[in-house]
N, C-alpha and C positions, 0 to 999 in steps of 0.2 A: 503494499499499498504505497503511496505517495503522500507525503506532506504538502499541503497546501501553504502558502504562505497567505497570510490574510491580505487582500488588498485596502483592507481599512486601517488607515493612520493619520498621525494628527496631523501630517501634511495635506494628504487630501479632504480631511474633515475642515478645512479652512472654507472650502470653497461650498458645504451645504449651506450657506444663508441664513440658517436660522436654527433654533435648535428643536423645531417642526421639518426642517427640510433634513437635518443630522437624522432626525429617528425615521422619517421617511427613507434616507438612504441606506442605513443602515438593516431596515426590513428586506430589500431588494437586494442588499451584497449577502444577506444571510440565506434568502432564496437561492438566488444564483451558486452562491458556495455549496448547497444543500444539492443542487441540481450536480454540480461538479463531481460530490461526494457518490452521487448515484449513478454516476456514469449516462448523464442525459445533456443533449445540447442544449446548455441555458438560452440560446435565443431562440431555438424551435421551439421550447417549452414556455418559453414568456410570448411567444406569438401567439400558439394555439391557446394560452390560457386567456390572453386578452381580446382574443378573439370568442372564444367562451362567453366570456363575462358581459360583450360588448352585444352578443345575441340573445343575450337574457337569461343567461345561466342565474338559478335562485341563490339567493346569498345565504341562508341557511344550509346551503351544501356546499359551500368553497372550499370545505376539506378534501373532494374530490378530486380540488385543481392542484392539490401543493405536489410539489417535485416527488416527495417518498412516496406519493401513489400511482407516480407514472411509470410506463413500462418503458425501458430503455431500449 
């Protein structure tokens, strides 16, 4: 297993713009790293997930869209 160096650090956090922006950035960074750990292409997963949300995926079943439930 290869260890991933987290791409979030103090230097990158300077560009978050606000505390809320930093929180949002941390969520996205975490989801991308989860994709990598599960050997899922982050771009494909994010594209598929955003498309499903735009098409009206139910908010109460958003857990179905998480990277760890996707098939690699």
